[in-house]
TORKOLVO-521262 format. One record per residue (C-alpha): residue in one letter; x, y, z. Coordinates in steps of 0.02 Angstrom, whole numbers, plus 50000, padded with zeros to 5 digits. Last residue first. Layout:
N
AXYZ
...
This chain:
424
X505345016653215
X506225024453068
X505305021052907
X506045007752793
X504434999152740
X504374989052579
X502974978552504
X501534987252593
X499934981152510
X498644993452444
X498864987952264
X500714991052277
X501395001252422
X503235005752434
X503825014552592
X505455023752629
X505965029552456
X507435040552506
X508565025152505
X508155023352320
X509315038152282
X508835045552113
X507145048952195
X507845063852292
X508685070352134
X506925075052078
X506985091052180
X505395101452189
X504205087552139
X505355075752233
X504815083052402
X505765075352546
X505805057852621
X504645048152506
X503125037452541
X502735028452380
X501095023752299
X500155010452200
X498335010452256
X497695007752079
X496685022652022
X494795024752035
X494845039952148
X496475049252130
X498325046052143
X499065044551969
X500285033251877
X499055019351838
X497165020151821
X496125005551882
X495224989351838
X496014987851665
X497594979151725
X498134967651582
X497684980851450
X497444971251287
X495784979651244
X496604996751259
X498484995251264
X498535014251249
X498395013451439
X500265011251451
X500585028251370
X499415037251491
X500295028851637
X501975034651572
X501325052551573
X500495050451743
X502035043851834
X503815043351767
X503555057451641
X502715067351780
X504275065551886
X505335073251748
X504075087051709
X504105092351891
X505965090451922
X506645099551770
X506675093451590
X508475089351541
X509385088951708
X507855082951803
X507655068751679
X509465063751708
X509185063251896
X507695051851868
X508725040851752
X509865037251899
X508435027251976
X508795012251865
X510635010351914
X510194994452011
X509844986051842
X511724985951812
X512114978051982
X510704965551952
X511704959751799
X511364966451626
X510134975951519
X509494993151568
X508255000951446
X507865015451564
X506155022751522
X505125038051570
X503805043851449
X503785058051323
X502355065951227
X503235079851136
X503265097751201
X504035103951039
X505575112551113
X505705100251259
X505745084651150
X506875094051029
X508145098451163
X508145080551225
X508545074651048
X510115085251041
X510815076651197
X510175059851134
X511345060250986
X512905060551096
X512395044951189
X511895036151029
X513595039450950
X514455032351105
X513325017151089
X513975013150915
X515795014750966
X515545003751119
X514674990551013
X516104989850887
X517364988451030
X516554972051082
X515444963051207
X514754977051311
X514984980551497
X514054995651568
X515165009851631
X515915012851460
X515645031751467
X514475030351317
X513625015951406
X513295025951564
X512765041451465
X511545031451359
X510835023351516
X510585040351596
X509695047451444
X508475033751399
X507195039551270
X505365034651261
X504475044751126
X502605045451101
X501745049350936
X500355062250938
X500315062450747
X500625081150731
X501885081450874
X502845066250812
X502895073350636
X503505090050706
X504905081050797
X505355071750637
X505505088250543
X506495096350683
X507775082250690
X507825065850784
X509405055450789
X508955046150949
X507145040850937
X507525029551088
X505915019151081
X504665027250964
X502835025251011
X501235025350908
X501805016350750
X500515020650615
X501385018050449
X501845036450428
X502635036750602
X503685021350567
X504245027750397
X504835044450468
X505715035750613
X506695024850490
X507245040350395
X507795048650558
X508895034750627
X508755027750804
X507275015850815
X506535002650928
X504695002650883
X503085002950982
X501494995650909
X499744999050977
X498184991551054
X496344989451013
X496504971450952
X496214976750772
X497554989950801
X498804975850831
X498424967950663
X498464984550573
X500154989150648
X500924972350602
X500284973050423
X500904990950402
X502634986050461
X502764971950335
X502094982550192
X503204997350236
X504714986150230
X505544980850390
X507194987850451
X507935004350394
X509805004050428
X510665019450499
X511265011150661
X512224997650568
X511584979650587
X512774965250622
X513384966450801
X511914971650907
X512014983651055
X511875000050959
X510394995550852
X509784997250675
X508005001550626
X506174997150641
X506334984050776
X504594978950832
X503724978851000
X501894973951013
X500754980051151
X499834971651296
X500564954651252
X499504940451324
X500264924751250
X498974925351109
X499514943251071
X501314937051054
X500794923350933
X499714935750836
X501234946350800
X502264930950752
X500934925350627
X500654942550551
X502504945550527
X502714928250452
X501334931450325
X501994949150283
X503784944350246
X505164940350371
X504914936550556
X506244933850690
X505734933550873
X506694939351025
X506414933251203
X505684917151134
X506824904251214
X507594900151045
X508274917751035
X509304915851194
X509834898151148
X510594904650986
X510944889950871
X509134890850820
X508114877850725
X506274878350771
X505724875550592
X504994893050572
X506484900250665
X507764894450541
X509344902850603
X511124896250604
X512594902450707
X514234903650608
X514074922450585
X514344925850770
X513344931250922
X511624927850851
X510594941950921
X509424944850774
X508454957650874
X509244972550785
X508934965550613
X509894952450516
X508264942650499
X506834954650529
X506344958550707
X504914955650828
X505084957751016
X504504941851103
X503454946451255
X502724963951234
X502284964351417
X501414977251529
X502094970951695
X501454975551867
X502964976451979
X503764962152076
X503604950552224
X503384931952196
X501874920452218
X500604934552222
X499644927652073
X500034943451973
X501874941352013
X501894922951963
X500944926751802
X502174940551757
X503674929551792
X503014914951691
X502674926051540
X504314935851548
X504914930851375
X505814947051341
X505524962551236
X504704979051278
X504314975851461
X503244990251521
X503484992551707
X502364995851856
X502694997552043
X504425004852017
X504915011452188
X506665004352208
X505894989752306
X504854985352153
X506374985152040
X507294974252167
X505894961352166
X505854960851976
X507744958951953
X507794944852080
X506324935951997
X507214938151829
X508674927551889
X507534912651915
X506774914351742
X508474916851660
X509144900951738
X507594891051694
X507684896851512
X509434889651503
X510964900651494
X512354901451364
X511504914851258
X511264924651419
X513154926651435
X513354933351257
X511874944751280
X512634952151439
X511734948151601
X510004948651681
X508844951351534
X507184944951601
X506554962251647
X506894970351480
X506284987651525
X505625003051436
X504105011351514
X504775012151691
X503325017851799
X503495024951975
X502185022052109
X501145037652133
X501775050352261
X501555052552449
X502775065152523
X503335060552698
X503285068552872
X501625060952920
X501175046252807
X500305035952943
X499635019652872
X498025013452951
X497264996152933
X495544988152941
X494595004552942
X493175011253048
X492775029453086
X493055035652910
X494215050552881
X493355066952835
X494355078752946
X495985073352862
X495495080552694
X494855068552563
X495515056252434
X494275042452393
X494075024752327
X495905021252289
X495965003452221
X496834988052295
X495224980152359
X494774995952454
X495955010552484
X495485026952569
X496705041452556
X496705054952689
X497515071552650
X498425084452756
X499185093752608
X498885092352421
X500555095452337
X500805107552194
X501435103252019
X499835094551965
X499745077951872
X500515063451969
X499405066352121
X500805073052231
X500075070752404
X500545076952577
X499755063252682
X499225063852864
X498245047652841
X498315032452727
X496755022452773
X496495004452720
X494834995252697
X494984976452667
């Protein structure tokens, strides 16, 4: 099917000025050309009139947990079927908010991804890590009390949530290799590890260094052999230093960064994916957590990210958009608020670029494990996936426009209109 998008003012995801009066031609879900209006083909199967709107690439959220639809304590009492059904709601709403692609850095979303790719349910493209890998008593050891047992190798888990494969425990080099290869077998596009303590887990302080160099090096080498990369949850500086030295390509959060770590990231071309709006929401206790300990930890993270944003800007670090929202659909609905936070820290142009072409560049580090190799993502040009939004206003000049999903009038994924709220 040949589709024409006409009368388009286009932000291509890369340049800070709009291309005016454009015509985009889409065939088989891919953009085949972008020309001026005078060069439109005589015959097309469908025409979409973009007059009065700004056409931008579909947004990318590079840090999601799409199957996490409640608090960890609540999810631990749910069956895999419950979480799977709930994840379809989360996925559809993400797509309608303008996120045509997400990177899921830890959840067993295999069935959801296949159902979306098969066209059975609506949702974004998913770059999955599947089970995020952690040491015992690490950030992904989400047993909710010290009485719960864990013997993952024998299939013995008191935690239903962990037993379902959203989070995977591995200790020692042989187990790390096995669990890494398990996720690759499932179709992981990148591997997620936990290299340090976390704010939302009960039994690991933020400053802990998790995984030995030998364990981490084995995981990185295994993933590199498949042409992809490792991303690591991490807050503390010493843990970041080890991760960078052992070949981790992307730091999730990277909260307590200092100048030395920032220079290491710059020299090694390591990506960072922070979440400013989510940190502020949690620090202000607007997202429910299970205990006072967790609130205190997350308040520290929120304050640390303010300094980190200055360093990302100061050194021009590779930075992608991510939200890290975990909870009910009402919590996930706050996803677009991160766009306003990016404007506050980086300005509208750099903020929207982080959510489009920059995030797309990060996702394509998946190399041989890329689940969508047929086209580019996060840009509007020939050879890219036809994922685009029609927006009321110009978000390149004012990114606050995208913080309100109601300003996203049309969502197109792979050339198909999945949302149309234009006035008739």
